[in-house]
C-alpha positions, 0 to 999 in steps of 0.5 A: 223274769228269766227266760225258761221260767214257768209263768203259765199253766198250772203247777204240777202235782210234783212241783206242789209236793216239792214246794210243800216239802221244802217249805216245811223243811225251811220253816223248821230251821232255827235261822228261818224261825229267827228271821220270821220272828225278827220281821215281826219284831220289826213290825212286818207281817209274818205272812210276808216273810213266809210268802217270800220264802215260798217265792224263793222256793219257786225261783229255785224251781224255775217258776216265776214267783208271782205265778207260783203264788197265784197257782196256790190260790187255785190248788183246791179247785184244780186238784179237787179230785186228788185227795192226797194233794189237797190234804198235803196242801192243807197241811202246807197251809197249816204249817204256814199258820203255825210258823206265823203264830210261833213268830207272833205269839208269846211262848205261852200263848203259842203253846196253849194254841198248839195244845188246843189245836191238838185237842181239836184234832183228837176230837175230830179223829174220834168223830171220824172213828165214830162215823165209820160205824155207819154206812156210806150213805149215812156218812155222806149225810153226816159230812153234809150236815158237818159242812152246813154246821161249819158254814153256819159257824163261819168255819170256826175251829169248834164247828168242825166237830159233831157230837155223837148225839148230833150224829145220831140225830142225822142218821135216820133210825132203822125201824120196821115200817108201820102197819097202815091199813088199806 
């Protein structure tokens, strides 16, 4: 490890954003895509190549690569109250998954997976728009039920959506109290 290389503490918000941006840029380059695909054809794991790319970025940043990779495992807990960072982190993870899928899947399979992912995201957006009609307490109840639904479904993609009917079942009806004699 070179002197002056960061190997303790936690990566800063700025360092993480730099990593996310740089990784996104690099994995969109044709030569890097070719490198990942070539590794898969040579029976290597695509994720090993994307991890090596992340390690190179950490080295450029003056961060010990092993330390940087270990910090990634802590991002969602250390920065749990920084929604912008957590969202960017999950986009970064998604970008890595897409880069690996593009290298590992046949062209038709990859296109189908992207289409399915886009349709899922559209359904999620519609669900979120529908949820906005409810007050904050109801929205919290809906999100709690969604979390349980996803947990019970082993976090499979299709469990990340609740139908309007399911949402209506969660939200208590606003009815006038029944008359009860004393």
